[in-house]
C-alpha positions as CSV (number, residue, x, y, z in Angstrom):
1,M,107.4,67.2,98.6
2,N,103.7,66.7,99.1
3,A,101.5,69.7,99.8
4,V,97.9,70.8,99.7
5,V,97.6,73.2,96.8
6,L,94.9,75.7,96.0
7,N,94.3,75.8,92.2
8,G,91.9,78.8,92.1
9,Y,89.5,80.8,94.2
10,G,86.4,78.9,95.2
11,S,85.1,76.0,97.3
12,I,87.1,73.2,99.0
13,E,87.1,71.4,95.6
14,Q,89.9,73.8,94.6
15,L,92.2,72.1,97.1
16,E,94.4,69.3,95.8
17,F,97.0,67.1,97.6
18,R,99.9,66.7,95.2
19,A,103.7,67.0,94.7
20,M,105.2,70.5,94.7
21,P,108.8,71.7,94.5
22,E,110.6,71.7,97.8
23,P,111.6,75.3,99.0
24,T,115.2,76.2,99.5
25,V,116.6,78.1,102.4
26,G,118.1,81.6,102.0
27,A,120.1,84.0,104.2
28,G,118.3,84.7,107.5
29,E,115.9,81.9,107.1
30,L,115.1,78.4,108.5
31,K,113.9,75.4,106.5
32,V,111.6,73.2,108.6
33,R,110.3,69.7,108.0
34,V,106.7,70.3,109.0
35,V,105.0,67.9,111.3
36,G,101.9,70.0,112.2
37,A,99.9,72.8,110.7
38,S,96.5,74.2,111.7
39,I,93.4,75.8,110.2
40,N,92.6,79.5,110.7
41,P,89.8,81.6,109.3
42,I,92.2,83.4,107.0
43,D,92.7,80.1,105.2
44,W,89.1,79.8,104.0
45,K,88.8,83.5,103.4
46,L,91.9,83.4,101.1
47,R,90.6,80.2,99.4
48,S,87.2,81.7,98.7
49,G,88.6,85.0,97.3
50,A,87.1,87.1,100.0
51,L,90.5,88.7,100.6
52,K,91.8,88.9,97.0
53,A,91.6,92.6,96.9
54,M,93.9,92.9,99.9
55,M,95.9,89.7,99.6
56,P,95.8,88.4,96.0
57,L,97.1,84.9,95.4
58,T,99.2,83.5,92.6
59,F,98.1,80.0,91.7
60,P,98.9,77.2,92.4
61,A,99.1,78.5,96.0
62,I,99.9,76.7,99.3
63,L,97.8,78.0,102.2
64,G,98.5,77.8,105.9
65,R,99.9,80.3,108.4
66,D,100.8,78.0,111.4
67,A,103.6,75.4,111.3
68,S,105.5,73.3,113.7
69,G,108.4,70.9,113.0
70,I,112.1,70.2,112.9
71,V,114.7,72.5,111.5
72,T,116.5,70.8,108.6
73,A,118.6,73.8,107.3
74,V,119.8,77.1,108.7
75,G,120.4,80.1,106.4
76,A,123.5,82.3,106.5
77,G,123.5,84.7,109.4
78,V,121.1,82.7,111.6
79,T,122.6,82.1,115.1
80,D,119.6,81.5,117.3
81,F,118.6,78.1,115.8
82,V,120.4,74.8,114.9
83,V,119.5,71.9,112.7
84,G,117.3,69.5,114.7
85,A,115.6,72.2,116.8
86,R,111.9,71.8,117.5
87,V,110.2,75.0,116.3
88,M,106.9,76.6,115.6
89,G,106.2,79.7,113.6
90,L,103.8,82.1,112.0
91,V,104.6,81.5,108.3
92,N,103.2,81.2,104.8
93,A,102.6,78.0,102.9
94,A,102.3,75.7,105.9
95,Y,100.1,73.0,104.3
96,A,103.2,71.2,103.1
97,E,106.0,68.8,104.1
98,Y,108.6,71.6,104.1
99,V,108.4,75.4,104.7
100,V,110.9,78.2,104.7
101,A,110.5,81.4,106.6
102,P,112.6,84.1,108.2
103,A,114.3,83.1,111.5
104,G,112.4,85.8,113.3
105,A,109.1,84.1,112.6
106,W,110.1,81.0,114.6
107,A,110.2,80.1,118.3
108,E,111.5,76.9,120.0
109,V,108.7,74.6,121.1
110,P,108.8,74.0,124.9
111,A,110.3,70.7,125.8
112,G,107.1,69.4,127.4
113,M,104.8,70.3,124.5
114,D,103.6,67.9,121.8
115,L,105.2,69.0,118.5
116,V,102.1,68.4,116.4
117,D,99.9,70.3,118.8
118,A,102.3,73.2,118.9
119,A,101.0,74.0,115.4
120,A,97.7,75.2,116.9
121,L,99.4,78.2,118.6
122,P,101.4,80.7,116.5
123,L,98.7,82.8,114.8
124,V,96.2,82.8,117.7
125,L,98.8,83.5,120.3
126,L,100.2,86.5,118.5
127,T,96.9,87.8,117.3
128,G,95.4,87.7,120.8
129,A,98.4,89.4,122.3
130,E,98.6,92.0,119.7
131,L,94.9,92.7,120.0
132,I,95.4,93.7,123.6
133,E,98.6,95.7,122.7
134,A,96.3,97.7,120.3
135,V,93.8,98.3,123.2
136,K,96.6,99.5,125.5
137,P,94.7,99.0,128.7
138,K,95.8,100.6,131.9
139,H,95.7,98.8,135.2
140,G,92.1,98.7,136.4
141,D,90.6,99.4,133.0
142,V,87.4,97.5,132.2
143,V,87.9,95.5,129.0
144,L,85.3,93.3,127.2
145,V,86.7,90.5,125.0
146,T,84.1,89.4,122.5
147,G,84.2,85.8,121.4
148,A,86.2,85.1,124.5
149,L,86.0,81.3,124.2
150,G,87.5,81.4,120.7
151,S,91.3,80.8,120.6
152,V,92.2,84.5,119.9
153,G,89.7,85.6,122.5
154,R,91.2,83.3,125.2
155,V,94.6,84.8,124.5
156,A,93.3,88.3,124.6
157,A,91.6,87.7,127.9
158,F,94.7,86.2,129.4
159,V,97.0,88.9,128.3
160,A,94.7,91.7,129.4
161,R,94.4,90.1,132.9
162,G,98.2,90.0,133.0
163,L,98.2,93.7,132.5
164,G,95.8,94.3,135.4
165,A,92.7,95.0,133.4
166,K,89.3,94.0,134.7
167,V,88.3,91.6,131.9
168,W,84.7,90.7,131.0
169,A,84.2,87.7,128.7
170,G,81.6,88.1,126.0
171,V,80.1,84.8,124.7
172,R,76.8,83.3,123.6
173,S,74.5,82.8,126.6
174,A,74.6,79.0,126.1
175,R,78.3,79.0,126.9
176,K,78.4,81.3,129.9
177,A,79.2,78.5,132.3
178,E,82.2,77.4,130.2
179,A,83.5,80.9,130.1
180,L,83.8,81.1,133.9
181,A,86.9,78.9,133.6
182,L,88.7,81.9,132.0
183,N,89.1,83.5,135.4
184,V,87.7,86.8,134.4
185,E,85.9,89.6,136.2
186,G,82.6,88.6,134.7
187,V,80.8,86.9,131.9
188,V,78.1,88.4,129.6
189,G,75.8,86.8,127.1
190,L,76.2,88.9,124.0
191,D,72.9,87.6,122.7
192,D,71.1,89.0,125.7
193,D,70.3,92.8,125.6
194,V,69.4,92.9,129.3
195,E,72.8,91.5,130.2
196,I,74.6,93.9,127.9
197,A,72.8,96.8,129.5
198,Q,74.0,95.7,132.9
199,L,77.7,95.8,132.0
200,P,79.8,98.3,133.8
201,P,81.0,101.2,131.6
202,L,83.7,99.9,129.3
203,D,87.1,101.4,128.7
204,A,87.7,99.1,125.7
205,I,86.6,96.2,123.6
206,A,88.9,93.6,122.2
207,D,86.7,92.4,119.3
208,T,87.0,89.1,117.6
209,I,83.5,88.7,116.1
210,G,82.3,92.0,114.6
211,G,78.9,92.4,113.1
212,P,75.8,93.9,114.8
213,T,76.9,92.7,118.2
214,I,79.5,95.5,118.4
215,T,77.1,98.2,117.5
216,R,74.8,97.0,120.3
217,L,77.7,97.5,122.7
218,F,78.2,101.1,121.8
219,A,75.8,102.1,124.6
220,V,78.0,100.7,127.4
221,L,81.3,102.2,126.1
222,K,82.7,105.3,127.7
223,F,83.2,108.3,125.4
224,G,86.7,108.0,123.8
225,A,86.8,104.3,124.6
226,T,88.9,102.0,122.4
227,I,87.8,99.2,120.1
228,A,90.6,97.0,118.8
229,S,89.4,94.6,116.2
230,V,90.6,91.7,114.0
231,V,87.5,91.9,111.8
232,G,87.4,95.5,110.7
233,E,86.1,98.8,111.9
234,P,82.5,98.8,113.3
235,Q,80.2,101.0,111.3
236,G,79.4,104.2,113.2
237,A,82.2,103.8,115.8
238,A,84.2,106.9,114.9
239,A,81.0,109.1,114.8
240,R,80.4,108.2,118.4
241,G,83.8,109.4,119.5
242,L,85.3,105.9,119.8
243,V,88.9,105.1,119.0
244,V,89.2,102.2,116.6
245,R,92.4,100.2,115.9
246,G,92.5,97.4,113.4
247,L,94.9,94.6,113.6
248,F,96.7,92.2,111.3
249,A,99.1,89.9,113.2
250,H,102.8,90.1,112.6
251,T,105.6,87.7,113.3
252,D,107.3,87.9,116.7
253,G,109.3,84.8,117.6
254,K,110.2,86.1,121.1
255,R,106.6,86.9,122.0
256,L,105.5,83.6,120.6
257,A,108.0,81.7,122.8
258,E,106.8,83.6,125.9
259,L,103.2,82.7,125.3
260,A,104.0,79.1,124.4
261,R,105.6,78.7,127.8
262,D,102.3,80.0,129.4
263,V,100.5,77.3,127.4
264,E,103.0,74.6,128.5
265,A,102.6,75.7,132.2
266,G,98.8,75.5,132.0
267,R,98.3,79.2,132.6
268,L,96.7,79.5,129.2
269,T,94.6,76.9,127.3
270,I,94.1,76.7,123.6
271,P,91.7,73.8,123.0
272,I,92.2,71.4,120.1
273,S,89.1,69.8,118.7
274,N,90.5,67.6,115.9
275,R,93.7,66.3,114.6
276,M,93.6,65.2,110.9
277,P,96.0,64.1,108.2
278,L,97.3,66.9,105.8
279,A,95.7,65.1,102.9
280,L,92.3,65.8,104.4
281,A,92.9,69.6,104.6
282,W,89.7,70.1,102.7
283,E,87.7,68.3,105.3
284,A,89.6,70.1,108.1
285,Q,88.7,73.5,106.6
286,T,85.1,72.5,106.3
287,L,85.0,71.5,110.0
288,A,86.7,74.6,111.2
289,E,84.6,76.9,109.1
290,R,81.4,75.4,110.5
291,G,82.5,76.3,114.0
292,A,84.6,73.6,115.7
293,H,85.0,74.4,119.4
294,G,88.8,74.4,119.3
295,K,91.6,74.4,116.8
296,V,91.7,71.9,114.0
297,V,95.3,70.6,113.5
298,L,96.8,68.9,110.5
299,K,99.3,66.1,111.0
300,V,101.9,66.3,108.3
């Protein structure tokens, strides 16, 4: 099969489109002919070596956490899927023509959803939902989602609203008008100290951006408030009496299926900025890393 292979840590020049052995299905697994994959920040962080202490790679390595496609083989003991099913999943080694992963990682793609575009969803849907599960907001809690116009932030805001939280969307001031479409309690420019100071006292922050922005928000957090983050613990948070919960998304096919139905129904939108051939994964990573306003999808 053809795949995009990482030959060593470094720049996009370490990515190569070439033939690799086709994976074989085992018990409890699905083998899927991939038609779509997508780019996520973890891809370029793994490529660069930024995560090698936590997630070392063995080279040659195939990157990619999101895949959508057609089931071509079902492993022993799998009863929820059949050959020919349209699926999407949070997997490993998705930059390839075939991928194998446990059945629990997969969900059926809704009938009305484009199969290639479905590849934009798994990691961001599960990360956003699990970020709010880490916050554990009660009905009426005031929750700020930072980076609310990013894919993970959009999901976090949607899930928090569904739980009855009063959600504020934190974005750059230049994008405040765009954020109003998220149907939230309010929008705040996170690059504006005056606006930050006018926020209501926060019960929690669902953080997708990290950095100095979070420390500037400490002043509007209630004592004992929760920060759930996908980018690590903010410096000084614990010393201020804040509860910090880190997050690393895990597979959950049933939850993925539920959220995908929300996307199909138009209740939740995950913008796609570009669709590119798998062989141009190096260009797709560059585009996404520079800050595309939407997911970058690979057509396999």
